[in-house]
N, CA, C and O atoms as a Tinker XYZ file with bonds, in Angstrom:
   348  protein
     1  N    -34.393000   22.343000   11.957000    73     2
     2  CA   -33.671000   23.550000   11.630000    64     1     3
     3  C    -32.279000   23.477000   12.156000    63     2     4     5
     4  O    -31.316000   23.991000   11.587000    81     3
     5  N    -32.227000   22.834000   13.238000    73     3     6
     6  CA   -30.739000   22.306000   13.767000    64     5     7
     7  C    -29.861000   21.441000   12.844000    63     6     8     9
     8  O    -28.653000   21.576000   12.648000    81     7
     9  N    -30.655000   20.568000   12.338000    73     7    10
    10  CA   -30.067000   19.434000   11.465000    64     9    11
    11  C    -29.515000   20.176000   10.262000    63    10    12    13
    12  O    -28.400000   19.885000    9.828000    81    11
    13  N    -30.233000   21.090000    9.729000    73    11    14
    14  CA   -30.102000   22.032000    8.336000    64    13    15
    15  C    -28.689000   22.752000    8.723000    63    14    16    17
    16  O    -27.720000   22.628000    7.974000    81    15
    17  N    -28.618000   23.507000    9.923000    73    15    18
    18  CA   -27.334000   24.149000   10.116000    64    17    19
    19  C    -26.147000   23.114000   10.244000    63    18    20    21
    20  O    -25.063000   23.386000    9.730000    81    19
    21  N    -26.310000   22.126000   10.812000    73    19    22
    22  CA   -25.267000   21.212000   11.235000    64    21    23
    23  C    -24.746000   20.601000    9.768000    63    22    24    25
    24  O    -23.555000   20.391000    9.539000    81    23
    25  N    -25.789000   20.356000    8.836000    73    23    26
    26  CA   -25.212000   19.933000    7.506000    64    25    27
    27  C    -24.404000   21.205000    6.821000    63    26    28    29
    28  O    -23.244000   21.253000    6.409000    81    27
    29  N    -25.233000   22.019000    6.842000    73    27    30
    30  CA   -24.523000   23.247000    6.056000    64    29    31
    31  C    -23.133000   23.647000    6.845000    63    30    32    33
    32  O    -22.289000   24.233000    6.166000    81    31
    33  N    -22.892000   23.431000    7.946000    73    31    34
    34  CA   -21.646000   23.769000    8.683000    64    33    35
    35  C    -20.721000   22.527000    8.140000    63    34    36    37
    36  O    -19.595000   22.739000    7.691000    81    35
    37  N    -21.260000   21.282000    8.213000    73    35    38
    38  CA   -20.095000   20.114000    7.790000    64    37    39
    39  C    -19.962000   20.182000    6.290000    63    38    40    41
    40  O    -18.930000   19.656000    5.873000    81    39
    41  N    -20.717000   20.677000    5.427000    73    39    42
    42  CA   -20.496000   20.769000    4.020000    64    41    43
    43  C    -19.472000   22.157000    3.842000    63    42    44    45
    44  O    -18.596000   22.055000    2.983000    81    43
    45  N    -19.534000   23.165000    4.452000    73    43    46
    46  CA   -18.741000   24.316000    4.435000    64    45    47
    47  C    -17.376000   24.259000    5.174000    63    46    48    49
    48  O    -16.434000   25.019000    4.953000    81    47
    49  N    -17.399000   23.375000    5.971000    73    47    50
    50  CA   -16.098000   23.197000    6.701000    64    49    51
    51  C    -14.849000   23.402000    5.934000    63    50    52    53
    52  O    -14.078000   24.338000    6.148000    81    51
    53  N    -14.681000   22.496000    5.035000    73    51    54
    54  CA   -13.475000   22.341000    3.913000    64    53    55
    55  C    -12.996000   23.817000    3.536000    63    54    56    57
    56  O    -11.821000   24.174000    3.459000    81    55
    57  N    -14.109000   24.596000    3.318000    73    55    58
    58  CA   -13.752000   25.943000    2.469000    64    57    59
    59  C    -13.534000   26.916000    3.465000    63    58    60    61
    60  O    -12.845000   27.851000    3.056000    81    59
    61  N    -13.913000   27.005000    4.691000    73    59    62
    62  CA   -13.793000   27.913000    5.813000    64    61    63
    63  C    -12.257000   27.526000    6.426000    63    62    64    65
    64  O    -11.705000   28.372000    7.129000    81    63
    65  N    -11.759000   26.586000    6.225000    73    63    66
    66  CA   -10.397000   26.391000    7.008000    64    65    67
    67  C     -9.215000   26.940000    6.522000    63    66    68    69
    68  O     -8.970000   26.801000    5.323000    81    67
    69  N     -8.338000   27.616000    7.333000    73    67    70
    70  CA    -7.224000   28.291000    6.659000    64    69    71
    71  C     -6.501000   27.529000    5.873000    63    70    72    73
    72  O     -6.295000   26.356000    6.187000    81    71
    73  N     -5.983000   28.084000    4.686000    73    71    74
    74  CA    -5.240000   27.218000    3.940000    64    73    75
    75  C     -3.800000   26.484000    4.378000    63    74    76    77
    76  O     -3.384000   25.567000    3.668000    81    75
    77  N     -3.157000   26.843000    5.388000    73    75    78
    78  CA    -2.092000   26.292000    5.934000    64    77    79
    79  C     -2.165000   25.338000    7.225000    63    78    80    81
    80  O     -1.314000   24.829000    7.954000    81    79
    81  N     -3.566000   25.327000    7.175000    73    79    82
    82  CA    -3.868000   24.432000    8.524000    64    81    83
    83  C     -3.543000   22.754000    8.480000    63    82    84    85
    84  O     -3.508000   22.049000    9.488000    81    83
    85  N     -3.349000   22.350000    7.305000    73    83    86
    86  CA    -3.048000   20.938000    7.229000    64    85    87
    87  C     -1.954000   20.402000    8.016000    63    86    88    89
    88  O     -1.205000   21.310000    8.378000    81    87
    89  N     -1.621000   19.343000    8.379000    73    87    90
    90  CA    -0.619000   18.842000    9.073000    64    89    91
    91  C      0.654000   18.630000    7.973000    63    90    92    93
    92  O      0.413000   18.128000    6.875000    81    91
    93  N      1.786000   18.975000    8.280000    73    91    94
    94  CA     2.839000   18.879000    7.525000    64    93    95
    95  C      2.933000   17.198000    7.176000    63    94    96    97
    96  O      2.743000   16.340000    8.038000    81    95
    97  N      3.195000   16.961000    6.040000    73    95    98
    98  CA     3.593000   15.596000    5.374000    64    97    99
    99  C      4.818000   15.176000    5.955000    63    98   100   101
   100  O      5.843000   15.846000    6.080000    81    99
   101  N      4.611000   13.988000    6.300000    73    99   102
   102  CA     5.866000   13.186000    7.104000    64   101   103
   103  C      6.497000   12.071000    5.878000    63   102   104   105
   104  O      5.977000   11.015000    5.519000    81   103
   105  N      7.562000   12.584000    5.469000    73   103   106
   106  CA     8.257000   11.761000    4.367000    64   105   107
   107  C      8.425000   10.315000    4.803000    63   106   108   109
   108  O      8.092000    9.423000    4.023000    81   107
   109  N      8.922000   10.027000    6.003000    73   107   110
   110  CA     8.988000    8.575000    6.393000    64   109   111
   111  C      7.795000    7.879000    6.443000    63   110   112   113
   112  O      7.801000    6.668000    6.219000    81   111
   113  N      6.631000    8.546000    6.739000    73   111   114
   114  CA     5.351000    7.818000    6.646000    64   113   115
   115  C      4.865000    7.673000    5.341000    63   114   116   117
   116  O      4.182000    6.674000    5.117000    81   115
   117  N      5.092000    8.519000    4.373000    73   115   118
   118  CA     5.004000    8.573000    2.677000    64   117   119
   119  C      5.769000    7.351000    2.340000    63   118   120   121
   120  O      5.188000    6.427000    1.772000    81   119
   121  N      7.141000    7.262000    2.670000    73   119   122
   122  CA     8.042000    6.335000    2.369000    64   121   123
   123  C      7.647000    4.874000    2.692000    63   122   124   125
   124  O      7.735000    4.004000    1.825000    81   123
   125  N      7.251000    4.634000    3.836000    73   123   126
   126  CA     6.897000    3.315000    4.534000    64   125   127
   127  C      5.550000    3.171000    3.694000    63   126   128   129
   128  O      5.547000    2.105000    3.078000    81   127
   129  N      4.409000    3.934000    3.494000    73   127   130
   130  CA     3.481000    3.486000    2.858000    64   129   131
   131  C      3.528000    2.979000    1.524000    63   130   132   133
   132  O      2.760000    2.138000    1.057000    81   131
   133  N      4.613000    3.621000    0.856000    73   131   134
   134  CA     4.846000    3.236000   -0.676000    64   133   135
   135  C      5.428000    1.793000   -0.706000    63   134   136   137
   136  O      5.146000    0.943000   -1.550000    81   135
   137  N      6.379000    1.628000    0.463000    73   135   138
   138  CA     7.129000    0.195000    0.416000    64   137   139
   139  C      5.699000   -0.789000    0.834000    63   138   140   141
   140  O      5.443000   -1.819000    0.210000    81   139
   141  N      5.044000   -0.404000    1.712000    73   139   142
   142  CA     3.784000   -1.398000    2.014000    64   141   143
   143  C      3.039000   -1.731000    0.856000    63   142   144   145
   144  O      2.643000   -2.880000    0.659000    81   143
   145  N      2.810000   -0.725000    0.026000    73   143   146
   146  CA     1.804000   -1.015000   -0.940000    64   145   147
   147  C      2.662000   -1.873000   -2.386000    63   146   148   149
   148  O      2.149000   -2.542000   -3.282000    81   147
   149  N      3.824000   -1.593000   -2.197000    73   147   150
   150  CA     4.729000   -2.465000   -3.087000    64   149   151
   151  C      4.654000   -4.187000   -2.629000    63   150   152   153
   152  O      4.410000   -5.183000   -3.309000    81   151
   153  N      4.965000   -4.028000   -1.243000    73   151   154
   154  CA     5.131000   -5.527000   -0.715000    64   153   155
   155  C      3.632000   -6.109000   -0.682000    63   154   156   157
   156  O      3.422000   -7.316000   -0.561000    81   155
   157  N      2.764000   -5.301000   -0.781000    73   155   158
   158  CA     1.198000   -5.775000   -0.839000    64   157   159
   159  C      1.222000   -6.270000   -2.121000    63   158   160   161
   160  O      0.824000   -7.434000   -2.102000    81   159
   161  N      1.544000   -5.858000   -3.348000    73   159   162
   162  CA     1.391000   -6.087000   -4.510000    64   161   163
   163  C      2.274000   -7.327000   -4.946000    63   162   164   165
   164  O      1.957000   -8.129000   -5.825000    81   163
   165  N      3.464000   -7.353000   -4.168000    73   163   166
   166  CA     4.224000   -8.296000   -4.374000    64   165   167
   167  C      3.648000   -9.826000   -3.717000    63   166   168   169
   168  O      3.881000  -10.892000   -4.285000    81   167
   169  N      3.026000   -9.741000   -2.695000    73   167   170
   170  CA     2.508000  -10.865000   -1.943000    64   169   171
   171  C      1.311000  -11.185000   -2.826000    63   170   172   173
   172  O      1.081000  -12.367000   -3.082000    81   171
   173  N      0.630000  -10.346000   -3.249000    73   171   174
   174  CA    -0.282000  -10.894000   -4.397000    64   173   175
   175  C      0.002000  -11.595000   -5.497000    63   174   176   177
   176  O     -0.592000  -12.556000   -5.985000    81   175
   177  N      1.110000  -10.943000   -5.899000    73   175   178
   178  CA     1.650000  -11.676000   -7.198000    64   177   179
   179  C      2.010000  -12.980000   -6.779000    63   178   180   181
   180  O      1.586000  -13.883000   -7.500000    81   179
   181  N      2.833000  -13.376000   -5.577000    73   179   182
   182  CA     3.047000  -14.709000   -5.313000    64   181   183
   183  C      1.795000  -15.530000   -5.116000    63   182   184   185
   184  O      1.878000  -16.683000   -5.539000    81   183
   185  N      0.706000  -15.190000   -4.586000    73   183   186
   186  CA    -0.397000  -16.014000   -4.618000    64   185   187
   187  C     -1.038000  -16.046000   -5.871000    63   186   188   189
   188  O     -1.588000  -17.129000   -6.072000    81   187
   189  N     -1.175000  -15.080000   -6.943000    73   187   190
   190  CA    -1.605000  -15.256000   -8.274000    64   189   191
   191  C     -0.922000  -16.500000   -8.857000    63   190   192   193
   192  O     -1.514000  -17.481000   -9.307000    81   191
   193  N      0.486000  -16.314000   -8.783000    73   191   194
   194  CA     1.471000  -17.274000   -9.332000    64   193   195
   195  C      1.055000  -18.754000   -9.008000    63   194   196   197
   196  O      0.892000  -19.565000   -9.919000    81   195
   197  N      0.890000  -19.082000   -7.697000    73   195   198
   198  CA     0.404000  -19.874000   -7.057000    64   197   199
   199  C     -0.916000  -20.544000   -7.697000    63   198   200   201
   200  O     -0.975000  -21.732000   -8.016000    81   199
   201  N     -1.799000  -19.764000   -7.816000    73   199   202
   202  CA    -3.132000  -19.791000   -8.321000    64   201   203
   203  C     -2.914000  -20.477000   -9.812000    63   202   204   205
   204  O     -3.317000  -21.581000  -10.179000    81   203
   205  N     -2.324000  -19.712000  -10.399000    73   203   206
   206  CA    -1.963000  -20.125000  -11.911000    64   205   207
   207  C     -1.353000  -21.558000  -12.052000    63   206   208   209
   208  O     -1.792000  -22.417000  -12.817000    81   207
   209  N     -0.140000  -21.722000  -11.103000    73   207   210
   210  CA     0.407000  -23.084000  -11.090000    64   209   211
   211  C     -0.628000  -24.096000  -10.957000    63   210   212   213
   212  O     -0.746000  -25.009000  -11.773000    81   211
   213  N     -1.496000  -23.928000   -9.786000    73   211   214
   214  CA    -2.376000  -24.992000   -9.661000    64   213   215
   215  C     -3.520000  -25.319000  -10.662000    63   214   216   217
   216  O     -4.055000  -26.426000  -10.715000    81   215
   217  N     -3.890000  -24.138000  -11.544000    73   215   218
   218  CA    -4.867000  -23.977000  -12.473000    64   217   219
   219  C     -4.337000  -24.822000  -13.821000    63   218   220   221
   220  O     -5.110000  -25.396000  -14.588000    81   219
   221  N     -2.853000  -24.796000  -13.973000    73   219   222
   222  CA    -2.245000  -25.494000  -15.132000    64   221   223
   223  C     -2.006000  -24.414000  -16.039000    63   222   224   225
   224  O     -1.912000  -24.747000  -17.220000    81   223
   225  N     -1.866000  -22.996000  -15.723000    73   223   226
   226  CA    -1.589000  -21.908000  -16.328000    64   225   227
   227  C     -0.204000  -21.657000  -16.425000    63   226   228   229
   228  O      0.238000  -20.893000  -17.283000    81   227
   229  N      0.493000  -22.223000  -15.636000    73   227   230
   230  CA     1.958000  -21.752000  -15.167000    64   229   231
   231  C      2.650000  -23.185000  -15.073000    63   230   232   233
   232  O      2.161000  -24.025000  -14.317000    81   231
   233  N      3.943000  -23.514000  -15.941000    73   231   234
   234  CA     4.362000  -24.772000  -15.829000    64   233   235
   235  C      5.092000  -24.489000  -14.179000    63   234   236   237
   236  O      5.251000  -23.442000  -13.552000    81   235
   237  N      5.422000  -25.890000  -13.851000    73   235   238
   238  CA     6.237000  -26.041000  -12.575000    64   237   239
   239  C      7.532000  -25.128000  -12.559000    63   238   240   241
   240  O      7.855000  -24.423000  -11.603000    81   239
   241  N      8.253000  -25.242000  -13.792000    73   239   242
   242  CA     9.620000  -24.738000  -13.724000    64   241   243
   243  C      9.601000  -22.996000  -13.964000    63   242   244   245
   244  O     10.433000  -22.170000  -13.589000    81   243
   245  N      8.483000  -22.821000  -14.638000    73   243   246
   246  CA     8.241000  -21.357000  -14.571000    64   245   247
   247  C      7.910000  -20.907000  -13.470000    63   246   248   249
   248  O      8.596000  -19.983000  -13.032000    81   247
   249  N      6.853000  -21.361000  -12.725000    73   247   250
   250  CA     6.569000  -20.875000  -11.622000    64   249   251
   251  C      7.747000  -20.998000  -10.421000    63   250   252   253
   252  O      7.862000  -20.143000   -9.542000    81   251
   253  N      8.453000  -21.982000  -10.501000    73   251   254
   254  CA     9.739000  -21.969000   -9.503000    64   253   255
   255  C     10.565000  -20.673000   -9.860000    63   254   256   257
   256  O     10.950000  -20.015000   -8.894000    81   255
   257  N     10.864000  -20.252000  -11.034000    73   255   258
   258  CA    11.909000  -19.103000  -11.335000    64   257   259
   259  C     11.082000  -17.922000  -11.022000    63   258   260   261
   260  O     11.572000  -17.077000  -10.273000    81   259
   261  N      9.777000  -17.732000  -11.541000    73   259   262
   262  CA     9.185000  -16.518000  -11.025000    64   261   263
   263  C      8.679000  -16.189000   -9.652000    63   262   264   265
   264  O      8.507000  -15.088000   -9.129000    81   263
   265  N      8.458000  -17.551000   -9.134000    73   263   266
   266  CA     8.108000  -17.408000   -7.503000    64   265   267
   267  C      9.638000  -17.357000   -6.701000    63   266   268   269
   268  O      9.492000  -17.092000   -5.508000    81   267
   269  N     10.744000  -17.510000   -7.021000    73   267   270
   270  CA    11.887000  -17.093000   -6.444000    64   269   271
   271  C     12.398000  -15.788000   -6.789000    63   270   272   273
   272  O     13.158000  -15.243000   -5.989000    81   271
   273  N     12.027000  -15.093000   -8.085000    73   271   274
   274  CA    12.255000  -13.738000   -8.211000    64   273   275
   275  C     11.311000  -13.085000   -7.234000    63   274   276   277
   276  O     11.805000  -12.276000   -6.448000    81   275
   277  N     10.127000  -13.311000   -7.185000    73   275   278
   278  CA     9.091000  -12.318000   -6.606000    64   277   279
   279  C      9.299000  -12.475000   -5.129000    63   278   280   281
   280  O      9.297000  -11.393000   -4.542000    81   279
   281  N      9.509000  -13.710000   -4.240000    73   279   282
   282  CA     9.700000  -13.908000   -3.272000    64   281   283
   283  C     11.081000  -12.940000   -2.850000    63   282   284   285
   284  O     10.974000  -12.265000   -1.827000    81   283
   285  N     12.171000  -12.883000   -3.514000    73   283   286
   286  CA    13.466000  -12.219000   -3.366000    64   285   287
   287  C     13.073000  -11.014000   -3.389000    63   286   288   289
   288  O     13.605000  -10.336000   -2.510000    81   287
   289  N     12.221000  -10.371000   -4.163000    73   287   290
   290  CA    11.597000   -8.959000   -4.091000    64   289   291
   291  C     11.135000   -8.816000   -3.012000    63   290   292   293
   292  O     11.713000   -7.986000   -2.310000    81   291
   293  N     10.114000   -9.421000   -2.506000    73   291   294
   294  CA     9.156000   -9.327000   -1.292000    64   293   295
   295  C     10.016000   -9.318000    0.034000    63   294   296   297
   296  O      9.598000   -8.641000    0.973000    81   295
   297  N     11.435000  -10.175000    0.197000    73   295   298
   298  CA    12.226000  -10.152000    0.925000    64   297   299
   299  C     12.737000   -8.877000    1.257000    63   298   300   301
   300  O     12.740000   -8.418000    2.400000    81   299
   301  N     13.259000   -8.191000    0.044000    73   299   302
   302  CA    13.898000   -7.064000    0.018000    64   301   303
   303  C     13.038000   -5.855000    0.357000    63   302   304   305
   304  O     13.556000   -4.885000    0.910000    81   303
   305  N     11.673000   -5.877000    0.029000    73   303   306
   306  CA    10.684000   -4.928000    0.442000    64   305   307
   307  C     10.368000   -4.883000    1.899000    63   306   308   309
   308  O      9.936000   -3.876000    2.459000    81   307
   309  N     10.635000   -6.177000    2.565000    73   307   310
   310  CA    10.214000   -6.354000    4.078000    64   309   311
   311  C     11.407000   -5.621000    4.601000    63   310   312   313
   312  O     11.204000   -4.798000    5.493000    81   311
   313  N     12.780000   -5.833000    4.111000    73   311   314
   314  CA    13.971000   -5.327000    4.747000    64   313   315
   315  C     13.692000   -3.797000    4.858000    63   314   316   317
   316  O     13.676000   -3.275000    5.972000    81   315
   317  N     13.466000   -3.048000    3.697000    73   315   318
   318  CA    13.384000   -1.836000    3.624000    64   317   319
   319  C     12.165000   -1.002000    4.659000    63   318   320   321
   320  O     12.176000    0.113000    5.181000    81   319
   321  N     11.252000   -2.010000    4.662000    73   319   322
   322  CA    10.056000   -1.429000    5.627000    64   321   323
   323  C     10.566000   -1.454000    6.971000    63   322   324   325
   324  O     10.341000   -0.596000    7.825000    81   323
   325  N     11.379000   -2.652000    7.129000    73   323   326
   326  CA    11.893000   -2.453000    8.602000    64   325   327
   327  C     12.890000   -1.548000    8.870000    63   326   328   329
   328  O     13.023000   -1.111000   10.013000    81   327
   329  N     13.656000   -1.186000    7.911000    73   327   330
   330  CA    14.520000   -0.135000    8.027000    64   329   331
   331  C     13.964000    1.131000    8.258000    63   330   332   333
   332  O     14.474000    1.906000    9.068000    81   331
   333  N     12.856000    1.430000    7.546000    73   331   334
   334  CA    11.946000    2.533000    7.785000    64   333   335
   335  C     11.162000    2.947000    9.225000    63   334   336   337
   336  O     10.879000    4.026000    9.746000    81   335
   337  N     10.967000    1.590000    9.581000    73   335   338
   338  CA    10.121000    1.328000   10.997000    64   337   339
   339  C     11.431000    1.846000   12.217000    63   338   340   341
   340  O     11.248000    2.560000   13.203000    81   339
   341  N     12.550000    1.310000   11.822000    73   339   342
   342  CA    13.691000    1.580000   12.739000    64   341   343
   343  C     14.189000    3.082000   13.223000    63   342   344   345
   344  O     14.712000    3.443000   14.277000    81   343
   345  N     13.857000    3.735000   12.160000    73   343   346
   346  CA    14.230000    5.241000   12.134000    64   345   347
   347  C     13.632000    6.121000   12.946000    63   346   348
   348  O     13.946000    7.310000   12.905000    81   347
């Protein structure tokens, strides 16, 4: 019986809360999260390019060009993330 009441209360809780009870969004936290997600994608792309080069799917010349571009993008994203952290 007690377990049933607890389950009902847990399921009903989101519907019983007041509409404005959520914490206000932090724009800096949202911006930092977006930059971090972009950085994660950039770092994954660098790893993928290295894998493709080693597998022979990407020439050394193409790899060097694409890798340099993506690393420059990653550095810029790191700079932006650091700026957001300093504020």
